[in-house]
N, C-alpha and C positions, 0 to 999 in steps of 0.2 A: 479435145477441141483446140483449135488454133487460138492461142491467147491473144493474137493480134485483133481478133474480132470479138473477144469476150467482154468488151467494155459495156455493152448494153444489149439486152435482149427484149424484143417487143413481140406482142401478139396482136394480130389484126383480125377483124371479123369482115368477111367478104360475103356479098350476096352471091347466090348460085351462079348468076351470069358472069359476075366478076371473076369468080374462082375458075369457071370454065374457060374464060378468055385467057387468064393467066396460065392455066395448064396447057392450053393449045399453043400459046406463044412459046412456052418453055419446051414443049415437045418439038415444035417446028425449028427452034433455034438450037436445041440441045443444051440449053443453059438451065441451071437450077433457079428456082423462084427467088431464093435469097439474093443471088447475083442480079437478077432483073430488078427487084425492088430496090436494092442498094443503088443501082445505076440511076433509077428514076428519082430517088431522093437526092442524089448528087446533082442531077440536072435541074433541080428547083432553083429559081432565082429568088433571092431575098432582097427586098427593098426596105429602106428605112421609112418609118411612118412619120409624116409631118406632125407638128405639134397639134394641129386641129384634128388629126385622125386618131391620135392616141386617146385612149379612154382612161378615165380616172378609176382606180379600183374602188369598189364599194365595200363597205364593212357590213358584215352580217352578225347579228347577235342572236344567240339562242335564248328563246323566251320559254320558260317552263309553262306547260298547260296545266292550269289549276282545275281540279274536279270538284 
């Protein structure tokens, strides 16, 4: 494996229609799915959230169930 891309591996679950669309696109362009997905991720725009849009993390506590 090319070490350049070995930084992070992910697994995605696709609906049948999504998988079919990806496979058809890859077949028509001759490109592997990993290249197509990588390009789509690179095209995502990231915007900073304003203070009012940011959420405060909530704390969760484990409470034992008594029988």
